[in-house]
C-alpha positions as CSV (number, residue, x, y, z in Angstrom):
1,M,7.5,4.0,-18.9
2,A,11.0,3.0,-18.3
3,L,14.3,3.9,-19.9
4,N,16.4,1.0,-21.1
5,D,19.6,1.4,-23.1
6,G,18.6,4.8,-24.2
7,M,15.3,3.7,-25.6
8,L,11.9,4.4,-24.1
9,R,9.7,1.4,-23.5
10,L,6.3,0.8,-21.8
11,S,6.1,-1.0,-18.6
12,R,4.8,-4.5,-19.0
13,K,3.4,-4.6,-15.5
14,R,-0.4,-5.1,-15.4
15,G,-3.2,-5.6,-13.0
16,M,-2.2,-5.7,-9.4
17,F,1.5,-5.3,-10.4
18,A,1.1,-2.0,-12.3
19,D,3.1,0.9,-11.1
20,S,1.3,3.9,-9.6
21,D,1.2,7.2,-11.4
22,Q,4.4,9.2,-11.3
23,D,3.1,12.4,-13.0
24,P,4.7,15.4,-11.2
25,N,1.4,17.3,-11.3
26,V,-0.3,14.5,-9.4
27,K,2.5,14.6,-6.8
28,V,1.8,18.2,-6.1
29,L,-1.9,17.4,-5.5
30,R,-0.9,14.7,-2.9
31,M,0.8,17.3,-0.8
32,S,-2.4,19.3,-0.6
33,S,-4.4,16.6,1.2
34,P,-5.5,17.9,4.6
35,E,-5.8,14.4,6.0
36,Y,-2.2,13.5,5.0
37,M,-0.7,16.7,6.3
38,S,-2.7,16.7,9.5
39,A,-1.5,13.1,10.2
40,F,2.1,14.1,9.4
41,Q,2.0,17.2,11.6
42,A,0.4,15.3,14.5
43,C,3.3,12.8,14.5
44,D,5.9,15.5,14.1
45,P,5.1,17.6,17.2
46,N,8.6,19.1,17.4
47,G,8.4,20.4,13.8
48,T,11.5,18.6,12.6
49,G,10.0,17.9,9.2
50,F,10.3,14.2,9.6
51,I,8.3,11.2,11.0
52,D,10.5,8.5,12.5
53,L,9.7,4.8,12.1
54,Q,8.4,4.7,15.6
55,H,5.6,7.2,14.8
56,L,4.8,6.0,11.3
57,S,2.3,3.5,12.5
58,D,0.4,6.2,14.5
59,A,0.3,8.4,11.5
60,L,-0.9,5.6,9.2
61,Q,-3.6,4.8,11.8
62,A,-4.7,8.4,11.9
63,V,-5.1,8.5,8.1
64,Q,-7.0,5.2,8.1
65,V,-9.5,6.5,10.7
66,A,-10.0,9.7,8.8
67,A,-10.6,7.8,5.6
68,E,-13.0,5.4,7.4
69,V,-15.0,8.2,8.8
70,G,-15.1,9.7,5.3
71,G,-16.3,6.4,3.9
72,F,-13.4,5.8,1.6
73,C,-12.1,2.5,3.1
74,Q,-15.2,0.3,3.3
75,N,-14.7,-3.4,4.0
76,V,-11.0,-3.1,4.6
77,S,-9.7,-4.0,8.1
78,M,-8.7,-0.9,10.1
79,R,-6.2,-2.7,12.3
80,Q,-2.8,-1.1,12.8
81,F,0.0,-1.9,10.4
82,H,2.4,-4.5,11.7
83,S,5.8,-3.0,12.7
84,S,7.5,-5.0,9.9
85,T,5.2,-3.4,7.3
86,C,6.0,0.1,8.7
87,C,9.7,-0.8,8.4
88,F,9.4,-1.9,4.8
89,L,7.4,1.2,3.9
90,C,9.9,3.5,5.6
91,T,12.7,1.9,3.7
92,R,10.9,2.1,0.4
93,F,9.8,5.7,0.7
94,G,12.3,7.2,3.1
95,D,15.8,6.5,4.3
96,G,14.8,3.5,6.4
97,A,14.6,5.4,9.7
98,R,12.4,8.4,8.9
99,L,10.1,10.1,6.3
100,S,9.8,13.7,5.2
101,A,6.4,15.2,4.5
102,V,6.8,14.6,0.8
103,Q,7.9,11.0,1.3
104,F,5.0,10.5,3.7
105,C,2.5,11.8,1.1
106,E,4.0,9.5,-1.6
107,L,3.6,6.6,0.8
108,L,0.0,7.4,1.5
109,Y,-0.7,7.8,-2.2
110,Y,0.8,4.3,-2.8
111,L,-1.3,2.9,0.0
112,H,-4.4,4.6,-1.4
113,N,-3.8,2.9,-4.8
114,L,-3.2,-0.5,-3.0
115,R,-6.5,0.0,-1.2
116,L,-8.3,0.4,-4.5
117,I,-6.6,-2.7,-5.9
118,F,-7.4,-4.6,-2.7
119,A,-11.1,-3.7,-2.9
120,Q,-11.3,-4.9,-6.5
121,L,-9.6,-8.2,-5.6
122,D,-11.7,-8.8,-2.5
123,A,-14.7,-10.0,-4.6
124,D,-16.7,-11.3,-1.7
125,R,-16.0,-8.1,0.4
126,S,-14.8,-10.2,3.3
127,G,-12.0,-7.9,4.2
128,G,-9.4,-10.4,3.0
129,I,-8.2,-11.8,-0.3
130,E,-8.7,-15.6,-0.3
131,C,-6.8,-18.0,-2.5
132,G,-9.3,-18.1,-5.3
133,E,-9.4,-14.3,-5.4
134,L,-5.6,-14.1,-5.5
135,H,-5.5,-16.8,-8.2
136,R,-7.9,-14.7,-10.3
137,A,-5.7,-11.6,-9.7
138,F,-2.7,-13.4,-11.0
139,Q,-4.6,-14.6,-14.1
140,L,-5.9,-11.0,-14.8
141,S,-2.3,-9.8,-14.5
142,G,-1.1,-12.2,-17.1
143,A,0.5,-14.7,-14.8
144,D,-1.3,-18.0,-15.2
145,M,-0.1,-20.0,-12.2
146,D,-1.1,-23.3,-10.8
147,A,-3.6,-22.9,-7.9
148,G,-1.2,-24.8,-5.6
149,V,1.6,-22.2,-6.2
150,V,-0.9,-19.4,-5.5
151,A,-1.8,-21.1,-2.3
152,Q,1.9,-21.3,-1.3
153,I,2.3,-17.6,-2.1
154,L,-0.7,-16.7,0.0
155,S,0.5,-18.8,2.9
156,S,3.9,-17.2,2.9
157,Y,2.4,-13.7,3.4
158,D,-0.5,-14.8,5.6
159,A,1.1,-13.9,9.0
160,D,-2.0,-14.6,11.1
161,Q,-2.7,-17.9,9.2
162,S,-6.3,-16.8,8.4
163,K,-6.1,-18.3,4.9
164,A,-6.6,-14.8,3.5
165,L,-4.5,-11.7,3.0
166,E,-5.7,-8.8,5.1
167,F,-4.7,-5.3,3.9
168,D,-1.5,-5.2,5.9
169,E,-0.4,-8.5,4.6
170,F,-1.3,-7.4,1.0
171,V,0.9,-4.4,1.4
172,Q,3.8,-6.6,2.3
173,F,3.0,-8.9,-0.6
174,R,3.2,-5.9,-2.9
175,L,6.4,-4.5,-1.5
């Protein structure tokens, strides 16, 4: 829900564009994740209470490996996030240069939700969202776009020109 001119209104975002849960009780649960906190602490060896942009990629990789071992991230590429994605994430969830433990957990919760969306959109379980799958996602979200426009959108986020959005590219698309 959002506040607009003193009136409460429901968000009109749907499908892959929906906002993640902002319930304060859920936020407390995020901080209790042992995987999240272990990754944060491993990348904050001096105990400053912050992860800088340089160490964010390492922390994200540690969480991805832990999730992969636990079987939570099937069929999603486990390659490291591109530095530009880390920069975007650090800017969105932190101050642009570093993240606190709370901000890091918020970021991981966001990525967890994106992984779930990604897995739903990747209908053929190839590890990438091809043009047809992205077109269907737009349709389900209420945006009936021409297939050519969807192809242009995909192409603009497809950094490796694989003709599919891998998870890292999907994260940039969503930011």
